[in-house]
One Martini backbone bead per residue (centre of mass of N, CA, C, O) as a GRO file, in nm:
protein
  537
    1UNK     BB    1   2.020  -0.135   7.036
    2UNK     BB    2   2.111  -0.357   7.273
    3UNK     BB    3   1.988  -0.622   7.406
    4UNK     BB    4   1.986  -0.819   7.673
    5UNK     BB    5   1.983  -1.091   7.511
    6UNK     BB    6   2.242  -1.025   7.326
    7UNK     BB    7   2.446  -1.014   7.604
    8UNK     BB    8   2.441  -1.292   7.666
    9UNK     BB    9   2.561  -1.571   7.744
   10UNK     BB   10   2.611  -1.861   7.567
   11UNK     BB   11   2.596  -1.991   7.848
   12UNK     BB   12   2.378  -2.125   8.050
   13UNK     BB   13   2.267  -2.136   8.342
   14UNK     BB   14   2.222  -2.365   8.611
   15UNK     BB   15   1.906  -2.507   8.724
   16UNK     BB   16   1.751  -2.646   8.997
   17UNK     BB   17   1.471  -2.870   9.058
   18UNK     BB   18   1.320  -2.975   9.371
   19UNK     BB   19   1.026  -3.163   9.301
   20UNK     BB   20   0.703  -3.196   9.206
   21UNK     BB   21   0.472  -3.340   9.004
   22UNK     BB   22   0.231  -3.186   8.777
   23UNK     BB   23  -0.019  -3.316   8.584
   24UNK     BB   24  -0.154  -3.022   8.516
   25UNK     BB   25   0.102  -2.799   8.466
   26UNK     BB   26   0.093  -2.538   8.683
   27UNK     BB   27   0.307  -2.670   8.872
   28UNK     BB   28   0.592  -2.740   8.988
   29UNK     BB   29   0.806  -2.864   8.771
   30UNK     BB   30   0.662  -2.738   8.528
   31UNK     BB   31   0.682  -2.441   8.621
   32UNK     BB   32   0.985  -2.432   8.665
   33UNK     BB   33   1.088  -2.499   8.380
   34UNK     BB   34   0.944  -2.267   8.236
   35UNK     BB   35   1.075  -2.037   8.396
   36UNK     BB   36   1.379  -2.095   8.361
   37UNK     BB   37   1.376  -2.085   8.052
   38UNK     BB   38   1.250  -1.795   8.027
   39UNK     BB   39   1.524  -1.698   8.209
   40UNK     BB   40   1.789  -1.809   8.065
   41UNK     BB   41   1.804  -2.118   8.152
   42UNK     BB   42   1.913  -2.435   8.261
   43UNK     BB   43   1.697  -2.698   8.336
   44UNK     BB   44   1.681  -2.914   8.621
   45UNK     BB   45   1.549  -3.233   8.749
   46UNK     BB   46   1.415  -3.333   9.076
   47UNK     BB   47   1.214  -3.588   9.176
   48UNK     BB   48   1.008  -3.630   9.471
   49UNK     BB   49   0.715  -3.643   9.328
   50UNK     BB   50   0.398  -3.782   9.240
   51UNK     BB   51   0.106  -3.634   9.100
   52UNK     BB   52  -0.249  -3.640   9.115
   53UNK     BB   53  -0.340  -3.356   8.920
   54UNK     BB   54  -0.537  -3.068   8.910
   55UNK     BB   55  -0.723  -2.770   8.927
   56UNK     BB   56  -0.925  -2.923   9.168
   57UNK     BB   57  -0.721  -3.173   9.245
   58UNK     BB   58  -0.572  -3.414   9.483
   59UNK     BB   59  -0.546  -3.775   9.477
   60UNK     BB   60  -0.215  -3.815   9.465
   61UNK     BB   61   0.090  -3.887   9.660
   62UNK     BB   62   0.421  -4.000   9.545
   63UNK     BB   63   0.708  -4.090   9.659
   64UNK     BB   64   1.017  -4.128   9.610
   65UNK     BB   65   1.281  -4.289   9.654
   66UNK     BB   66   1.579  -4.260   9.803
   67UNK     BB   67   1.741  -4.369   9.566
   68UNK     BB   68   1.624  -4.182   9.348
   69UNK     BB   69   1.696  -3.912   9.475
   70UNK     BB   70   2.004  -3.962   9.494
   71UNK     BB   71   2.059  -4.029   9.196
   72UNK     BB   72   1.980  -3.761   9.076
   73UNK     BB   73   2.185  -3.586   9.225
   74UNK     BB   74   2.453  -3.744   9.147
   75UNK     BB   75   2.421  -3.732   8.840
   76UNK     BB   76   2.411  -3.423   8.800
   77UNK     BB   77   2.673  -3.316   8.955
   78UNK     BB   78   2.888  -3.442   8.748
   79UNK     BB   79   2.767  -3.258   8.483
   80UNK     BB   80   2.528  -3.042   8.620
   81UNK     BB   81   2.607  -2.807   8.795
   82UNK     BB   82   2.487  -2.565   8.996
   83UNK     BB   83   2.396  -2.211   9.027
   84UNK     BB   84   2.109  -2.308   9.133
   85UNK     BB   85   1.846  -2.379   9.387
   86UNK     BB   86   1.523  -2.534   9.393
   87UNK     BB   87   1.283  -2.599   9.653
   88UNK     BB   88   1.002  -2.784   9.701
   89UNK     BB   89   0.848  -3.055   9.721
   90UNK     BB   90   0.839  -3.250  10.021
   91UNK     BB   91   0.681  -3.540  10.124
   92UNK     BB   92   0.888  -3.587  10.372
   93UNK     BB   93   1.113  -3.619  10.629
   94UNK     BB   94   1.315  -3.802  10.479
   95UNK     BB   95   1.376  -3.605  10.248
   96UNK     BB   96   1.491  -3.380  10.419
   97UNK     BB   97   1.726  -3.539  10.542
   98UNK     BB   98   1.863  -3.623  10.280
   99UNK     BB   99   1.901  -3.341  10.149
  100UNK     BB  100   2.057  -3.205  10.379
  101UNK     BB  101   2.299  -3.395  10.375
  102UNK     BB  102   2.378  -3.352  10.081
  103UNK     BB  103   2.417  -3.045  10.096
  104UNK     BB  104   2.633  -3.034  10.313
  105UNK     BB  105   2.846  -3.195  10.158
  106UNK     BB  106   2.844  -3.023   9.895
  107UNK     BB  107   2.911  -2.743  10.020
  108UNK     BB  108   3.193  -2.823  10.110
  109UNK     BB  109   3.301  -2.867   9.826
  110UNK     BB  110   3.235  -2.587   9.710
  111UNK     BB  111   3.391  -2.417   9.916
  112UNK     BB  112   3.676  -2.531   9.841
  113UNK     BB  113   3.618  -2.416   9.531
  114UNK     BB  114   3.470  -2.126   9.560
  115UNK     BB  115   3.158  -2.210   9.580
  116UNK     BB  116   2.825  -2.053   9.561
  117UNK     BB  117   2.498  -2.188   9.614
  118UNK     BB  118   2.191  -2.109   9.579
  119UNK     BB  119   1.906  -2.167   9.811
  120UNK     BB  120   1.559  -2.228   9.746
  121UNK     BB  121   1.271  -2.241   9.968
  122UNK     BB  122   0.953  -2.393   9.910
  123UNK     BB  123   0.708  -2.471  10.156
  124UNK     BB  124   0.520  -2.700  10.046
  125UNK     BB  125   0.168  -2.808  10.143
  126UNK     BB  126  -0.050  -2.666   9.947
  127UNK     BB  127  -0.267  -2.644   9.714
  128UNK     BB  128  -0.463  -2.423   9.550
  129UNK     BB  129  -0.726  -2.612   9.597
  130UNK     BB  130  -0.645  -2.726   9.919
  131UNK     BB  131  -0.468  -2.966   9.902
  132UNK     BB  132  -0.259  -3.183  10.026
  133UNK     BB  133   0.096  -3.279   9.978
  134UNK     BB  134   0.208  -3.348  10.241
  135UNK     BB  135   0.313  -3.592  10.454
  136UNK     BB  136   0.245  -3.596  10.799
  137UNK     BB  137   0.211  -3.306  10.805
  138UNK     BB  138   0.414  -3.113  10.952
  139UNK     BB  139   0.722  -2.992  10.874
  140UNK     BB  140   1.079  -3.015  10.937
  141UNK     BB  141   1.335  -2.764  10.842
  142UNK     BB  142   1.596  -2.763  11.034
  143UNK     BB  143   1.807  -2.929  10.862
  144UNK     BB  144   1.854  -2.648  10.682
  145UNK     BB  145   2.037  -2.511  10.859
  146UNK     BB  146   2.268  -2.307  10.680
  147UNK     BB  147   2.172  -2.389  10.358
  148UNK     BB  148   2.021  -2.125  10.299
  149UNK     BB  149   1.906  -1.825  10.134
  150UNK     BB  150   1.585  -1.894  10.106
  151UNK     BB  151   1.247  -1.851  10.227
  152UNK     BB  152   0.887  -1.890  10.082
  153UNK     BB  153   0.637  -1.824  10.259
  154UNK     BB  154   0.334  -1.805  10.318
  155UNK     BB  155   0.127  -1.719  10.567
  156UNK     BB  156   0.013  -2.002  10.610
  157UNK     BB  157   0.296  -2.138  10.630
  158UNK     BB  158   0.401  -1.959  10.860
  159UNK     BB  159   0.202  -2.062  11.068
  160UNK     BB  160   0.302  -2.353  11.071
  161UNK     BB  161   0.601  -2.284  11.143
  162UNK     BB  162   0.514  -2.122  11.411
  163UNK     BB  163   0.241  -2.264  11.554
  164UNK     BB  164   0.049  -2.009  11.476
  165UNK     BB  165  -0.143  -1.751  11.453
  166UNK     BB  166  -0.165  -1.460  11.225
  167UNK     BB  167  -0.351  -1.168  11.287
  168UNK     BB  168  -0.112  -0.971  11.205
  169UNK     BB  169   0.151  -0.790  11.097
  170UNK     BB  170   0.328  -0.809  11.351
  171UNK     BB  171   0.324  -1.121  11.368
  172UNK     BB  172   0.459  -1.166  11.094
  173UNK     BB  173   0.725  -1.028  11.150
  174UNK     BB  174   0.809  -1.199  11.393
  175UNK     BB  175   0.799  -1.477  11.248
  176UNK     BB  176   1.003  -1.417  11.022
  177UNK     BB  177   1.245  -1.349  11.206
  178UNK     BB  178   1.250  -1.619  11.355
  179UNK     BB  179   1.293  -1.797  11.106
  180UNK     BB  180   1.565  -1.672  11.028
  181UNK     BB  181   1.704  -1.776  11.290
  182UNK     BB  182   1.640  -2.081  11.285
  183UNK     BB  183   1.763  -2.112  10.966
  184UNK     BB  184   1.973  -1.906  10.872
  185UNK     BB  185   1.786  -1.701  10.687
  186UNK     BB  186   1.614  -1.571  10.456
  187UNK     BB  187   1.285  -1.401  10.414
  188UNK     BB  188   0.973  -1.460  10.225
  189UNK     BB  189   0.669  -1.320  10.307
  190UNK     BB  190   0.363  -1.398  10.163
  191UNK     BB  191   0.058  -1.186  10.121
  192UNK     BB  192  -0.131  -1.245   9.873
  193UNK     BB  193  -0.325  -1.472  10.007
  194UNK     BB  194  -0.482  -1.256  10.202
  195UNK     BB  195  -0.580  -1.023  10.064
  196UNK     BB  196  -0.805  -0.788  10.182
  197UNK     BB  197  -0.715  -0.834  10.484
  198UNK     BB  198  -0.456  -0.662  10.416
  199UNK     BB  199  -0.521  -0.561  10.106
  200UNK     BB  200  -0.705  -0.453   9.843
  201UNK     BB  201  -0.458  -0.357   9.611
  202UNK     BB  202  -0.223  -0.526   9.751
  203UNK     BB  203   0.086  -0.713   9.745
  204UNK     BB  204   0.240  -0.798  10.053
  205UNK     BB  205   0.581  -0.841  10.116
  206UNK     BB  206   0.837  -0.994  10.329
  207UNK     BB  207   1.180  -0.895  10.368
  208UNK     BB  208   1.440  -1.081  10.528
  209UNK     BB  209   1.765  -0.988  10.592
  210UNK     BB  210   2.037  -1.243  10.608
  211UNK     BB  211   2.337  -1.242  10.521
  212UNK     BB  212   2.385  -1.091  10.238
  213UNK     BB  213   2.531  -1.106   9.943
  214UNK     BB  214   2.628  -0.791   9.791
  215UNK     BB  215   2.506  -0.579   9.976
  216UNK     BB  216   2.426  -0.324  10.141
  217UNK     BB  217   2.480  -0.234  10.464
  218UNK     BB  218   2.201  -0.089  10.495
  219UNK     BB  219   2.037  -0.377  10.423
  220UNK     BB  220   2.150  -0.533  10.639
  221UNK     BB  221   1.938  -0.680  10.864
  222UNK     BB  222   1.673  -0.611  10.711
  223UNK     BB  223   1.336  -0.494  10.644
  224UNK     BB  224   1.085  -0.539  10.372
  225UNK     BB  225   0.843  -0.397  10.181
  226UNK     BB  226   0.662  -0.547   9.902
  227UNK     BB  227   0.465  -0.362   9.666
  228UNK     BB  228   0.197  -0.476   9.468
  229UNK     BB  229  -0.021  -0.484   9.236
  230UNK     BB  230  -0.319  -0.626   9.228
  231UNK     BB  231  -0.422  -0.887   9.040
  232UNK     BB  232  -0.717  -0.956   8.845
  233UNK     BB  233  -0.678  -1.293   8.925
  234UNK     BB  234  -0.764  -1.649   8.954
  235UNK     BB  235  -0.489  -1.740   8.802
  236UNK     BB  236  -0.281  -1.893   9.066
  237UNK     BB  237  -0.140  -2.139   8.965
  238UNK     BB  238   0.196  -2.147   9.070
  239UNK     BB  239   0.316  -1.887   9.206
  240UNK     BB  240   0.522  -2.001   9.410
  241UNK     BB  241   0.691  -2.163   9.209
  242UNK     BB  242   0.758  -1.929   9.021
  243UNK     BB  243   0.898  -1.743   9.220
  244UNK     BB  244   1.128  -1.934   9.324
  245UNK     BB  245   1.243  -2.005   9.039
  246UNK     BB  246   1.306  -1.713   8.961
  247UNK     BB  247   1.507  -1.652   9.182
  248UNK     BB  248   1.709  -1.870   9.101
  249UNK     BB  249   1.757  -1.774   8.809
  250UNK     BB  250   1.863  -1.490   8.874
  251UNK     BB  251   2.099  -1.583   9.054
  252UNK     BB  252   2.244  -1.747   8.826
  253UNK     BB  253   2.318  -1.458   8.683
  254UNK     BB  254   2.446  -1.289   8.951
  255UNK     BB  255   2.234  -1.193   9.135
  256UNK     BB  256   2.115  -1.075   9.403
  257UNK     BB  257   1.867  -1.142   9.612
  258UNK     BB  258   1.706  -0.874   9.601
  259UNK     BB  259   1.685  -0.876   9.296
  260UNK     BB  260   1.544  -1.150   9.254
  261UNK     BB  261   1.284  -1.076   9.403
  262UNK     BB  262   1.185  -0.831   9.228
  263UNK     BB  263   1.188  -0.978   8.957
  264UNK     BB  264   0.997  -1.210   9.037
  265UNK     BB  265   0.754  -1.033   9.104
  266UNK     BB  266   0.727  -0.915   8.821
  267UNK     BB  267   0.689  -1.185   8.677
  268UNK     BB  268   0.425  -1.264   8.821
  269UNK     BB  269   0.259  -1.019   8.741
  270UNK     BB  270   0.277  -1.076   8.438
  271UNK     BB  271   0.154  -1.364   8.452
  272UNK     BB  272  -0.124  -1.273   8.560
  273UNK     BB  273  -0.205  -1.090   8.322
  274UNK     BB  274  -0.159  -1.361   8.116
  275UNK     BB  275  -0.353  -1.555   8.212
  276UNK     BB  276  -0.502  -1.894   8.220
  277UNK     BB  277  -0.786  -2.145   8.162
  278UNK     BB  278  -0.783  -2.493   8.108
  279UNK     BB  279  -0.977  -2.543   8.342
  280UNK     BB  280  -1.196  -2.528   8.623
  281UNK     BB  281  -0.980  -2.400   8.773
  282UNK     BB  282  -0.714  -2.259   8.843
  283UNK     BB  283  -0.491  -2.109   8.658
  284UNK     BB  284  -0.221  -1.998   8.461
  285UNK     BB  285   0.076  -1.868   8.395
  286UNK     BB  286   0.253  -1.670   8.216
  287UNK     BB  287   0.532  -1.646   7.988
  288UNK     BB  288   0.727  -1.319   7.973
  289UNK     BB  289   0.993  -1.290   8.054
  290UNK     BB  290   1.190  -1.043   8.116
  291UNK     BB  291   1.130  -0.776   8.298
  292UNK     BB  292   1.057  -0.416   8.165
  293UNK     BB  293   0.828  -0.306   8.350
  294UNK     BB  294   0.808  -0.090   8.608
  295UNK     BB  295   0.509  -0.146   8.717
  296UNK     BB  296   0.581  -0.450   8.811
  297UNK     BB  297   0.735  -0.339   9.034
  298UNK     BB  298   0.806  -0.286   9.352
  299UNK     BB  299   0.750  -0.129   9.637
  300UNK     BB  300   0.981   0.009   9.880
  301UNK     BB  301   0.984  -0.056  10.246
  302UNK     BB  302   1.108  -0.001  10.539
  303UNK     BB  303   1.115  -0.147  10.843
  304UNK     BB  304   0.976  -0.014  11.143
  305UNK     BB  305   0.879   0.026  11.465
  306UNK     BB  306   0.704   0.288  11.411
  307UNK     BB  307   0.646   0.167  11.089
  308UNK     BB  308   0.560  -0.132  10.973
  309UNK     BB  309   0.282  -0.025  10.793
  310UNK     BB  310   0.251   0.224  10.609
  311UNK     BB  311   0.031   0.413  10.434
  312UNK     BB  312   0.239   0.511  10.220
  313UNK     BB  313   0.276   0.244  10.077
  314UNK     BB  314   0.004   0.236   9.939
  315UNK     BB  315   0.005   0.511   9.799
  316UNK     BB  316   0.281   0.480   9.646
  317UNK     BB  317   0.211   0.222   9.487
  318UNK     BB  318  -0.006   0.366   9.317
  319UNK     BB  319   0.152   0.641   9.220
  320UNK     BB  320   0.483   0.652   9.211
  321UNK     BB  321   0.570   0.950   9.350
  322UNK     BB  322   0.579   1.013   9.629
  323UNK     BB  323   0.673   1.295   9.835
  324UNK     BB  324   0.825   1.409   9.605
  325UNK     BB  325   0.835   1.619   9.324
  326UNK     BB  326   1.120   1.632   9.224
  327UNK     BB  327   1.401   1.677   9.068
  328UNK     BB  328   1.593   1.823   8.873
  329UNK     BB  329   1.589   1.854   8.540
  330UNK     BB  330   1.765   1.709   8.256
  331UNK     BB  331   1.772   1.801   7.922
  332UNK     BB  332   2.061   1.745   7.872
  333UNK     BB  333   2.318   1.573   7.805
  334UNK     BB  334   2.584   1.461   7.995
  335UNK     BB  335   2.769   1.259   7.877
  336UNK     BB  336   3.088   1.297   7.951
  337UNK     BB  337   3.165   1.221   8.306
  338UNK     BB  338   3.375   1.352   8.520
  339UNK     BB  339   3.567   1.234   8.807
  340UNK     BB  340   3.704   1.436   9.067
  341UNK     BB  341   3.947   1.538   9.344
  342UNK     BB  342   3.999   1.837   9.221
  343UNK     BB  343   3.994   2.168   9.118
  344UNK     BB  344   4.219   2.180   8.909
  345UNK     BB  345   4.103   1.956   8.726
  346UNK     BB  346   3.828   2.077   8.685
  347UNK     BB  347   3.927   2.332   8.538
  348UNK     BB  348   4.070   2.192   8.305
  349UNK     BB  349   3.806   2.054   8.192
  350UNK     BB  350   3.644   2.306   8.144
  351UNK     BB  351   3.844   2.422   7.932
  352UNK     BB  352   3.797   2.150   7.750
  353UNK     BB  353   3.449   2.131   7.765
  354UNK     BB  354   3.315   2.047   8.011
  355UNK     BB  355   2.957   2.009   8.135
  356UNK     BB  356   3.012   1.755   8.330
  357UNK     BB  357   3.077   1.724   8.687
  358UNK     BB  358   3.264   1.570   8.965
  359UNK     BB  359   3.325   1.625   9.313
  360UNK     BB  360   3.558   1.388   9.474
  361UNK     BB  361   3.665   1.407   9.792
  362UNK     BB  362   3.905   1.296   9.974
  363UNK     BB  363   4.028   1.215  10.260
  364UNK     BB  364   4.185   1.367  10.525
  365UNK     BB  365   4.371   1.348  10.816
  366UNK     BB  366   4.308   1.642  10.904
  367UNK     BB  367   4.029   1.787  11.019
  368UNK     BB  368   4.074   2.095  10.998
  369UNK     BB  369   4.188   2.091  10.711
  370UNK     BB  370   3.955   1.950  10.583
  371UNK     BB  371   3.726   2.158  10.636
  372UNK     BB  372   3.860   2.403  10.504
  373UNK     BB  373   3.931   2.279  10.227
  374UNK     BB  374   3.659   2.167  10.145
  375UNK     BB  375   3.491   2.427  10.132
  376UNK     BB  376   3.674   2.580   9.935
  377UNK     BB  377   3.651   2.379   9.699
  378UNK     BB  378   3.345   2.397   9.669
  379UNK     BB  379   3.327   2.694   9.609
  380UNK     BB  380   3.506   2.686   9.355
  381UNK     BB  381   3.344   2.478   9.192
  382UNK     BB  382   3.080   2.636   9.176
  383UNK     BB  383   3.198   2.889   9.040
  384UNK     BB  384   3.307   2.746   8.788
  385UNK     BB  385   3.039   2.642   8.685
  386UNK     BB  386   2.922   2.921   8.632
  387UNK     BB  387   3.141   3.036   8.442
  388UNK     BB  388   3.096   2.766   8.237
  389UNK     BB  389   2.810   2.654   8.229
  390UNK     BB  390   2.805   2.405   8.435
  391UNK     BB  391   2.766   2.076   8.574
  392UNK     BB  392   2.820   2.061   8.923
  393UNK     BB  393   2.891   1.794   9.132
  394UNK     BB  394   2.856   1.703   9.472
  395UNK     BB  395   3.004   1.476   9.676
  396UNK     BB  396   2.801   1.415   9.969
  397UNK     BB  397   2.822   1.740  10.050
  398UNK     BB  398   2.517   1.872  10.097
  399UNK     BB  399   2.539   2.110  10.292
  400UNK     BB  400   2.744   2.276  10.122
  401UNK     BB  401   2.577   2.280   9.865
  402UNK     BB  402   2.346   2.444   9.982
  403UNK     BB  403   2.501   2.687  10.101
  404UNK     BB  404   2.641   2.738   9.788
  405UNK     BB  405   2.456   2.668   9.547
  406UNK     BB  406   2.449   2.417   9.388
  407UNK     BB  407   2.357   2.234   9.124
  408UNK     BB  408   2.470   1.950   9.253
  409UNK     BB  409   2.421   1.609   9.383
  410UNK     BB  410   2.600   1.315   9.494
  411UNK     BB  411   2.469   0.992   9.601
  412UNK     BB  412   2.460   0.739   9.803
  413UNK     BB  413   2.250   0.515   9.953
  414UNK     BB  414   2.385   0.546  10.242
  415UNK     BB  415   2.303   0.877  10.235
  416UNK     BB  416   2.001   0.825  10.264
  417UNK     BB  417   1.774   1.071  10.391
  418UNK     BB  418   1.500   1.252  10.444
  419UNK     BB  419   1.633   1.522  10.528
  420UNK     BB  420   1.821   1.570  10.281
  421UNK     BB  421   1.608   1.545  10.060
  422UNK     BB  422   1.429   1.781  10.147
  423UNK     BB  423   1.647   2.003  10.128
  424UNK     BB  424   1.722   1.958   9.832
  425UNK     BB  425   1.442   2.000   9.718
  426UNK     BB  426   1.402   2.295   9.827
  427UNK     BB  427   1.680   2.395   9.672
  428UNK     BB  428   1.688   2.295   9.374
  429UNK     BB  429   1.870   2.031   9.347
  430UNK     BB  430   2.044   1.823   9.185
  431UNK     BB  431   2.015   1.451   9.164
  432UNK     BB  432   2.243   1.190   9.219
  433UNK     BB  433   2.231   0.823   9.204
  434UNK     BB  434   2.346   0.535   9.324
  435UNK     BB  435   2.363   0.202   9.161
  436UNK     BB  436   2.394  -0.183   9.202
  437UNK     BB  437   2.081  -0.256   9.151
  438UNK     BB  438   1.758  -0.317   9.134
  439UNK     BB  439   1.688  -0.238   9.423
  440UNK     BB  440   1.833   0.044   9.409
  441UNK     BB  441   1.682   0.156   9.167
  442UNK     BB  442   1.403   0.159   9.298
  443UNK     BB  443   1.478   0.343   9.532
  444UNK     BB  444   1.573   0.580   9.360
  445UNK     BB  445   1.311   0.627   9.192
  446UNK     BB  446   1.131   0.706   9.444
  447UNK     BB  447   1.298   1.002   9.447
  448UNK     BB  448   1.326   1.149   9.179
  449UNK     BB  449   1.581   1.197   9.023
  450UNK     BB  450   1.794   1.325   8.779
  451UNK     BB  451   1.979   1.063   8.815
  452UNK     BB  452   2.129   0.740   8.736
  453UNK     BB  453   2.393   0.536   8.858
  454UNK     BB  454   2.566   0.267   8.715
  455UNK     BB  455   2.741   0.022   8.922
  456UNK     BB  456   3.010  -0.134   8.854
  457UNK     BB  457   3.091  -0.252   8.545
  458UNK     BB  458   3.391  -0.261   8.609
  459UNK     BB  459   3.673  -0.289   8.737
  460UNK     BB  460   3.785  -0.105   9.036
  461UNK     BB  461   4.007   0.128   9.241
  462UNK     BB  462   3.844   0.388   9.360
  463UNK     BB  463   3.657   0.173   9.518
  464UNK     BB  464   3.501   0.006   9.777
  465UNK     BB  465   3.293  -0.280   9.704
  466UNK     BB  466   3.032  -0.505   9.772
  467UNK     BB  467   3.003  -0.532   9.480
  468UNK     BB  468   3.008  -0.654   9.178
  469UNK     BB  469   3.062  -0.641   8.873
  470UNK     BB  470   2.812  -0.602   8.638
  471UNK     BB  471   2.825  -0.564   8.346
  472UNK     BB  472   2.660  -0.574   8.039
  473UNK     BB  473   2.408  -0.747   8.092
  474UNK     BB  474   2.303  -0.586   8.331
  475UNK     BB  475   2.298  -0.309   8.204
  476UNK     BB  476   2.090  -0.381   7.985
  477UNK     BB  477   1.862  -0.439   8.186
  478UNK     BB  478   1.848  -0.164   8.322
  479UNK     BB  479   1.793  -0.001   8.067
  480UNK     BB  480   1.527  -0.144   7.979
  481UNK     BB  481   1.376  -0.038   8.237
  482UNK     BB  482   1.474   0.295   8.240
  483UNK     BB  483   1.412   0.392   7.975
  484UNK     BB  484   1.277   0.725   7.986
  485UNK     BB  485   1.265   0.805   8.293
  486UNK     BB  486   1.585   0.873   8.311
  487UNK     BB  487   1.893   0.935   8.335
  488UNK     BB  488   2.171   0.719   8.233
  489UNK     BB  489   2.463   0.612   8.415
  490UNK     BB  490   2.782   0.489   8.357
  491UNK     BB  491   3.017   0.319   8.588
  492UNK     BB  492   3.326   0.168   8.585
  493UNK     BB  493   3.606   0.101   8.402
  494UNK     BB  494   3.591   0.317   8.174
  495UNK     BB  495   3.718   0.317   7.841
  496UNK     BB  496   3.802   0.330   7.516
  497UNK     BB  497   3.768   0.008   7.476
  498UNK     BB  498   3.445   0.031   7.606
  499UNK     BB  499   3.248   0.227   7.468
  500UNK     BB  500   3.091   0.059   7.258
  501UNK     BB  501   2.968  -0.156   7.455
  502UNK     BB  502   2.820   0.048   7.632
  503UNK     BB  503   2.652   0.194   7.412
  504UNK     BB  504   2.494  -0.071   7.317
  505UNK     BB  505   2.293  -0.071   7.573
  506UNK     BB  506   2.165   0.246   7.583
  507UNK     BB  507   2.307   0.434   7.741
  508UNK     BB  508   2.330   0.773   7.785
  509UNK     BB  509   2.582   0.784   7.991
  510UNK     BB  510   2.922   0.861   8.117
  511UNK     BB  511   3.154   0.782   8.371
  512UNK     BB  512   3.486   0.902   8.455
  513UNK     BB  513   3.818   0.854   8.585
  514UNK     BB  514   4.103   0.718   8.511
  515UNK     BB  515   4.092   0.785   8.202
  516UNK     BB  516   4.168   1.085   8.302
  517UNK     BB  517   4.328   1.122   8.582
  518UNK     BB  518   4.575   0.908   8.476
  519UNK     BB  519   4.662   1.089   8.268
  520UNK     BB  520   4.907   1.284   8.126
  521UNK     BB  521   4.645   1.423   7.960
  522UNK     BB  522   4.340   1.498   8.063
  523UNK     BB  523   4.227   1.686   7.844
  524UNK     BB  524   4.284   1.502   7.600
  525UNK     BB  525   4.134   1.256   7.706
  526UNK     BB  526   3.859   1.385   7.720
  527UNK     BB  527   3.826   1.468   7.424
  528UNK     BB  528   3.854   1.184   7.303
  529UNK     BB  529   3.621   1.049   7.457
  530UNK     BB  530   3.393   1.244   7.382
  531UNK     BB  531   3.414   1.198   7.076
  532UNK     BB  532   3.378   0.890   7.077
  533UNK     BB  533   3.096   0.890   7.205
  534UNK     BB  534   2.955   1.052   6.976
  535UNK     BB  535   3.043   0.845   6.736
  536UNK     BB  536   2.883   0.633   6.852
  537UNK     BB  537   2.608   0.426   6.736
   0.00000   0.00000   0.00000
């Protein structure tokens, strides 16, 4: 199997860190550079301040001159333009004003060139040891309004930004949402620093999504709790720096914001597990490369007015089992898995030897004809599956699938609601779920489906997708995370010329659409592709 690292592009994406130097080496620029390099990017640094700092004290913070800050920015941008930017310590209000103006001008240039550069702001105010880092009290970050992709305050920093104490979870949610509106950006409010006062065993962070590029419409403008197992380590110097720089690094690889956040949380959890203490104070995080262990990733729960922080979040984060017992397990390989739009083609492929198929019927114009024809085709497809002892999945129409006792149902994440999942679970119907990102993979896994489909891997014309094609590097990363958990299916633009490269990622099975349905001889095309898939080593 090809590892994720082996299919990475030859040229590393470039990530900038604009932050202060930590002479103790545990946080600031030093932590950022180590993290970005560890996550397969080329890291560039813009020094905002020099600190005289150890693991137990900060004795002096000295801001660089405006000329030096500007010169670093302008020198880098001409030769090493960023694919993502992380902003950490800004020593005073003048630096905020200068950087905001530079970013606004530069983003206009990038926009005209069709380039969008993610900008992650970690509003650093206090070192882990408790000493202040920024000069002149609380800083005003409103000059950055409209320029940021994400701001990552911990709850103590969120209190400063809100201007008042946040005594409970509800107040934190309100403050985070208000900050998102004030700065026109997404917010990750980190609760790990609150310790047992929030939760004894979990580190609960709040992600407020605001106009995020490339994510499902279902997740847009929503808020989510991200719950990780609390690591029993006092060596937490530089966790905020590491998290924000990891988010920037992951986004530089082309992942959407929600993906970058959950990968970065997993990276920090792994770093805490391997942390060490070089001095007398809080120690440093280990650099553990791209996270591949599922238990490191957070449990995700959408915030609702009725249930802002449900007890189930805590229980599920510990057990990772969720409320459902798990959908029907598939013991045999799905193999080459055609997705077809009509029963006639489905029957043709069954006769050709297909053992797993999906019926995905496109909408018809007349509602009455649609309903009558739809149910009849589903009845026929289910019956044919039984006749040929094949696994036939019905796309989307779960009520009819239950009514007529289908083998399986395939759903997109936008179709997931607790009511249909409970009914499908009770009916013992196999469930396949589509996923287009780390974030969606984690959500899908929480429902214990029969398989997860990753896509679209290559450009496709069969569906309009909010996400970009995933590509082989991302597929390899998804596979390395989920291998052995449940069957993994790749879909989207896969044809004979791409079988070998897809198989090399270690994915279990593939779904094909146009490679079969648009062939002059679909049955022959299926047989050839199925044989080629089996023969690939």
